[in-house]
DSSP file (Angstrom, degrees, kcal/mol; ACC not computed):
  #  RESIDUE AA STRUCTURE BP1 BP2  ACC     N-H-->O    O-->H-N    N-H-->O    O-->H-N    TCO  KAPPA ALPHA  PHI   PSI    X-CA   Y-CA   Z-CA
    1    1 A X              0   0    0      0, 0.0     2,-0.5     0, 0.0     0, 0.0   0.000 360.0 360.0 360.0 129.6   65.4  104.4  126.1
    2    2 A X        +     0   0    0      2,-0.0     2,-0.2     0, 0.0     0, 0.0  -0.896 360.0 179.5-107.0 135.1   66.1  107.4  128.2
    3    3 A X        -     0   0    0     -2,-0.5     2,-0.4    14,-0.0    13,-0.1  -0.707  25.8-110.3-123.0 173.3   69.5  109.2  127.9
    4    4 A X        -     0   0    0     -2,-0.2    11,-0.7    11,-0.2     2,-0.5  -0.884  17.5-138.9-105.6 137.8   71.1  112.2  129.5
    5    5 A X  E     -A   14   0A   0     -2,-0.4     2,-0.4     9,-0.1     9,-0.2  -0.833  25.5-161.6 -90.5 131.7   71.9  115.5  127.8
    6    6 A X  E     -A   13   0A   0      7,-2.5     7,-3.4    -2,-0.5     2,-0.2  -0.895  19.5-113.6-121.8 148.0   75.3  116.9  128.8
    7    7 A X  E     +A   12   0A   0     -2,-0.4     2,-0.3     5,-0.2     5,-0.2  -0.554  40.7 168.2 -73.3 136.3   76.8  120.3  128.5
    8    8 A X  E >   -A   11   0A   0      3,-2.2     3,-2.4    -2,-0.2     2,-0.1  -0.956  48.2 -69.3-142.2 160.9   79.8  120.7  126.1
    9    9 A X  T 3  S+     0   0    0     -2,-0.3     3,-0.1     1,-0.3     0, 0.0  -0.291 121.4   9.7 -55.2 119.6   81.6  123.6  124.6
   10   10 A X  T 3  S-     0   0    0      1,-0.2     2,-0.3    -2,-0.1    -1,-0.3   0.487 135.3 -25.3  93.7   1.7   79.3  125.4  122.2
   11   11 A X  E <  S-A    8   0A   0     -3,-2.4    -3,-2.2     2,-0.0     2,-0.3  -0.955  86.7 -50.4 164.4-142.8   76.2  123.5  123.1
   12   12 A X  E     -A    7   0A   0     -2,-0.3     2,-0.4    -5,-0.2    -5,-0.2  -0.916  41.4-141.8-130.4 159.0   74.9  120.2  124.5
   13   13 A X  E     -A    6   0A   0     -7,-3.4    -7,-2.5    -2,-0.3     2,-0.5  -0.940   3.0-155.0-124.4 146.3   75.8  116.6  123.6
   14   14 A X  E     -A    5   0A   0     -2,-0.4     2,-0.8    -9,-0.2    -9,-0.1  -0.984  14.5-145.0-114.0 124.9   73.8  113.4  123.3
   15   15 A X        -     0   0    0    -11,-0.7     2,-0.5    -2,-0.5   -11,-0.2  -0.808  12.8-155.6 -95.7 115.0   75.7  110.2  123.7
   16   16 A X        -     0   0    0     -2,-0.8     2,-0.0   -13,-0.1    -2,-0.0  -0.723  23.8-115.0 -87.9 125.9   74.1  107.6  121.5
   17   17 A X    >>  -     0   0    0     -2,-0.5     4,-2.6     1,-0.1     3,-0.8  -0.347  25.6-115.7 -63.7 142.6   74.7  104.0  122.8
   18   18 A X  H 3> S+     0   0    0      1,-0.3     4,-2.1     2,-0.2     5,-0.2   0.801 114.0  50.4 -48.8 -39.4   76.9  102.0  120.4
   19   19 A X  H 3> S+     0   0    0      2,-0.2     4,-2.0     1,-0.2    -1,-0.3   0.898 112.7  47.0 -71.8 -36.7   74.2   99.4  119.5
   20   20 A X  H <> S+     0   0    0     -3,-0.8     4,-1.5     2,-0.2    -2,-0.2   0.934 112.1  50.9 -74.6 -42.2   71.6  102.2  118.7
   21   21 A X  H  X>S+     0   0    0     -4,-2.6     5,-3.8     1,-0.2     4,-0.9   0.891 109.9  49.4 -55.6 -40.9   74.3  104.1  116.6
   22   22 A X  H ><5S+     0   0    0     -4,-2.1     3,-0.8    -5,-0.3    -1,-0.2   0.938 109.4  51.7 -62.2 -46.0   75.1  100.9  114.6
   23   23 A X  H 3<5S+     0   0    0     -4,-2.0    -1,-0.2     1,-0.3    -2,-0.2   0.806 112.5  45.9 -56.7 -31.5   71.4  100.3  114.0
   24   24 A X  H 3<5S-     0   0    0     -4,-1.5    21,-0.4     2,-0.2    -1,-0.3   0.600 116.9-113.1 -91.5 -11.9   71.1  103.9  112.7
   25   25 A X  T <<5 +     0   0    0     -4,-0.9     2,-0.5    -3,-0.8    -3,-0.2   0.775  67.9 144.0  82.6  29.0   74.2  103.6  110.5
   26   26 A X      < +     0   0    0     -5,-3.8     2,-0.3    -6,-0.2    -1,-0.3  -0.908  23.9 179.6-102.6 127.1   76.2  106.1  112.6
   27   27 A X    >   -     0   0    0     -2,-0.5     3,-2.5     4,-0.1    -9,-0.0  -0.945  38.3 -85.2-131.0 147.3   79.9  105.5  113.0
   28   28 A X  T 3  S+     0   0    0     -2,-0.3     3,-0.1     1,-0.3    -1,-0.0  -0.239 114.5  15.0 -49.3 130.1   82.7  107.4  114.8
   29   29 A X  T 3  S+     0   0    0      1,-0.3    -1,-0.3    -3,-0.0     2,-0.1   0.194  97.0 122.5  86.7 -12.0   84.2  110.1  112.5
   30   30 A X    <   -     0   0    0     -3,-2.5    -1,-0.3     1,-0.1     2,-0.2  -0.420  63.5-115.6 -76.4 161.8   81.3  110.1  110.0
   31   31 A X        -     0   0    0     16,-0.2    15,-2.1    -3,-0.1    16,-0.5  -0.602  32.1-165.6 -88.4 154.3   79.3  113.2  109.2
   32   32 A X  E     -B   45   0B   0     13,-0.3     2,-0.4    -2,-0.2    13,-0.2  -0.982  19.5-124.6-143.0 152.6   75.5  113.4  110.0
   33   33 A X  E     -B   44   0B   0     11,-3.1    11,-2.3    -2,-0.3     2,-0.4  -0.813  26.7-164.2 -95.1 138.7   72.6  115.5  109.1
   34   34 A X  E     +B   43   0B   0     -2,-0.4     2,-0.3     9,-0.2     9,-0.2  -0.987  17.4 154.0-126.1 131.6   70.7  117.1  112.0
   35   35 A X  E     -B   42   0B   0      7,-2.5     7,-3.2    -2,-0.4     2,-0.5  -0.979  34.7-132.5-147.6 163.8   67.2  118.7  111.9
   36   36 A X  E     +B   41   0B   0     -2,-0.3     2,-0.4     5,-0.2     5,-0.2  -0.986  27.5 173.4-118.0 122.0   64.2  119.4  114.1
   37   37 A X  E >   -B   40   0B   0      3,-2.1     3,-1.5    -2,-0.5    -2,-0.1  -0.986  69.3 -11.8-132.7 120.1   60.9  118.5  112.7
   38   38 A X  T 3  S-     0   0    0     -2,-0.4    -1,-0.1     1,-0.3     3,-0.1   0.883 129.2 -53.8  59.8  40.4   57.7  118.7  114.7
   39   39 A X  T 3  S+     0   0    0      1,-0.2     2,-0.4    -3,-0.0    -1,-0.3   0.524 114.8 120.5  73.2   6.7   59.6  119.2  117.9
   40   40 A X  E <   -B   37   0B   0     -3,-1.5    -3,-2.1     2,-0.0     2,-0.6  -0.839  62.0-132.5-102.8 136.6   61.7  116.0  117.3
   41   41 A X  E     -B   36   0B   0     -2,-0.4     2,-0.5    -5,-0.2    -5,-0.2  -0.824  25.1-165.9 -90.4 119.8   65.5  115.9  116.9
   42   42 A X  E     -B   35   0B   0     -7,-3.2    -7,-2.5    -2,-0.6     2,-0.4  -0.932   8.1-174.2-116.3 128.1   66.4  113.8  113.8
   43   43 A X  E     +B   34   0B   0     -2,-0.5     2,-0.4    -9,-0.2    -9,-0.2  -0.991  10.1 173.0-123.7 120.1   70.0  112.5  113.2
   44   44 A X  E     -B   33   0B   0    -11,-2.3   -11,-3.1    -2,-0.4     2,-0.1  -0.957  41.5 -99.0-125.3 148.5   70.8  110.8  109.9
   45   45 A X  E     -B   32   0B   0    -21,-0.4   -13,-0.3    -2,-0.4   -19,-0.1  -0.435  31.5-148.2 -54.3 133.7   74.1  109.6  108.4
   46   46 A X        -     0   0    0    -15,-2.1   -14,-0.2     1,-0.2    -1,-0.1   0.716  22.4-156.6 -82.8 -23.5   75.1  112.2  105.9
   47   47 A X        -     0   0    0    -16,-0.5     2,-0.2     2,-0.0   -16,-0.2  -0.273  46.0 -27.6  69.9-169.1   76.9  110.0  103.4
   48   48 A X        -     0   0    0      1,-0.1     2,-0.2    -2,-0.0     0, 0.0  -0.545  68.4-114.0 -80.7 145.1   79.5  111.4  101.1
   49   49 A X        -     0   0    0     -2,-0.2    -1,-0.1     1,-0.1    -2,-0.0  -0.541  30.6-121.6 -74.4 138.9   79.5  115.0  100.0
   50   50 A X     >  -     0   0    0     -2,-0.2     4,-2.1     1,-0.1     5,-0.2  -0.295  23.2-111.1 -73.0 167.4   78.8  115.7   96.4
   51   51 A X  H  > S+     0   0    0      1,-0.2     4,-3.3     2,-0.2     5,-0.3   0.929 121.0  54.5 -62.2 -44.5   81.2  117.6   94.3
   52   52 A X  H  > S+     0   0    0      1,-0.2     4,-1.9     2,-0.2    -1,-0.2   0.869 107.8  49.8 -57.7 -38.9   78.8  120.5   94.1
   53   53 A X  H  > S+     0   0    0      2,-0.2     4,-0.8     1,-0.2    -1,-0.2   0.892 111.6  49.2 -68.5 -37.3   78.5  120.5   98.0
   54   54 A X  H >< S+     0   0    0     -4,-2.1     3,-0.8     1,-0.2     4,-0.3   0.939 112.8  46.5 -68.6 -42.0   82.4  120.6   98.4
   55   55 A X  H >< S+     0   0    0     -4,-3.3     3,-1.7     1,-0.2    -1,-0.2   0.876 105.2  59.6 -65.5 -33.4   82.7  123.4   95.9
   56   56 A X  H 3< S+     0   0    0     -4,-1.9    -1,-0.2     1,-0.3    -2,-0.2   0.772  98.1  62.2 -65.3 -21.1   79.9  125.4   97.5
   57   57 A X  T << S+     0   0    0     -4,-0.8     2,-0.4    -3,-0.8    -1,-0.3   0.653  79.8 103.1 -76.1 -15.5   82.1  125.3  100.7
   58   58 A X    <   +     0   0    0     -3,-1.7     2,-0.3    -4,-0.3     5,-0.0  -0.603  46.7 169.1 -75.7 125.8   85.0  127.3   99.0
   59   59 A X    >>  -     0   0    0     -2,-0.4     4,-0.6     1,-0.0     3,-0.6  -0.812  52.1-102.7-126.5 163.6   85.0  130.9  100.1
   60   60 A X  T 34 S+     0   0    0     -2,-0.3     3,-0.2     1,-0.2    -2,-0.0   0.736 120.3  59.5 -62.5 -20.7   87.6  133.6   99.5
   61   61 A X  T 34 S+     0   0    0      1,-0.2    -1,-0.2     3,-0.0    -3,-0.1   0.820 114.5  31.8 -75.7 -30.1   88.7  133.0  103.2
   62   62 A X  T <4 S+     0   0    0     -3,-0.6     2,-0.6    -5,-0.1    -1,-0.2   0.265  92.3 103.9-114.0  14.1   89.6  129.4  102.8
   63   63 A X     <  -     0   0    0     -4,-0.6     2,-0.2    -3,-0.2    -5,-0.0  -0.846  55.8-160.1 -98.9 122.5   90.8  129.4   99.2
   64   64 A X        -     0   0    0     -2,-0.6     3,-0.1     1,-0.1    -2,-0.1  -0.518  16.7-111.4 -96.9 165.1   94.7  129.2   99.1
   65   65 A X        -     0   0    0      1,-0.2    -1,-0.1    -2,-0.2     0, 0.0  -0.125  48.3 -67.3 -81.0-175.9   96.9  130.1   96.1
   66   66 A X        -     0   0    0     -2,-0.0     2,-0.3     1,-0.0    -1,-0.2  -0.245  51.1-165.9 -68.2 160.7   99.0  127.8   93.9
   67   67 A X        -     0   0    0     -3,-0.1     2,-0.4     3,-0.0    -3,-0.0  -0.982  13.6-134.9-144.4 155.3  102.0  126.0   95.5
   68   68 A X        -     0   0    0     -2,-0.3     3,-0.1     1,-0.1     0, 0.0  -0.902   2.8-155.7-110.0 142.9  104.9  124.2   94.0
   69   69 A X        -     0   0    0     -2,-0.4    -1,-0.1     1,-0.3     2,-0.1   0.502  49.3-120.9 -91.7  -6.2  106.1  120.8   95.4
   70   70 A X        -     0   0    0      2,-0.0    -1,-0.3     3,-0.0     3,-0.1  -0.303  49.3 -31.4  93.6-176.7  109.6  121.6   93.9
   71   71 A X  S    S-     0   0    0      1,-0.2    -3,-0.0    -3,-0.1     0, 0.0  -0.216  83.5 -71.7 -74.9 165.4  111.5  119.5   91.4
   72   72 A X        -     0   0    0      1,-0.1    -1,-0.2     4,-0.0     6,-0.0  -0.228  43.4-171.3 -54.2 140.0  111.3  115.7   91.0
   73   73 A X        -     0   0    0     -3,-0.1    -1,-0.1     0, 0.0     2,-0.1   0.504  63.9  -6.0-113.3  -8.6  113.0  114.0   94.0
   74   74 A X  S    S-     0   0    0      0, 0.0    -2,-0.0     0, 0.0     0, 0.0  -0.223 114.0 -32.6-146.7-123.1  112.9  110.4   92.8
   75   75 A X  S    S+     0   0    0     -2,-0.1    -3,-0.0     2,-0.1     0, 0.0  -0.204  75.0 153.5-110.7  34.2  111.6  108.3   90.0
   76   76 A X        -     0   0    0      1,-0.1     2,-0.6     2,-0.0    -4,-0.0  -0.297  43.4-129.4 -63.5 147.6  108.3  110.4   89.4
   77   77 A X              0   0    0      1,-0.1    -1,-0.1    -5,-0.0    -2,-0.1  -0.878 360.0 360.0 -95.8 130.5  106.9  110.2   85.9
   78   78 A X              0   0    0     -2,-0.6    -1,-0.1    -6,-0.0    -2,-0.0   0.367 360.0 360.0-113.4 360.0  106.2  113.8   84.7
């Protein structure tokens, strides 16, 4: 199957036909892993991130301080 590469902000885009994406397990909104091996572009579904991967993404720039939600407003159990 031959497709077209299109320019987009920050790079280029490849439109994967819906039937091909479904066969590969790629769905709208999912994350994917991308690599180049032997001159070939490989795209794989990323699956869920592990806790270690999520924690590794925390930096001083994206770490926020504590916050308070305020006093109970209804029938919350404390």
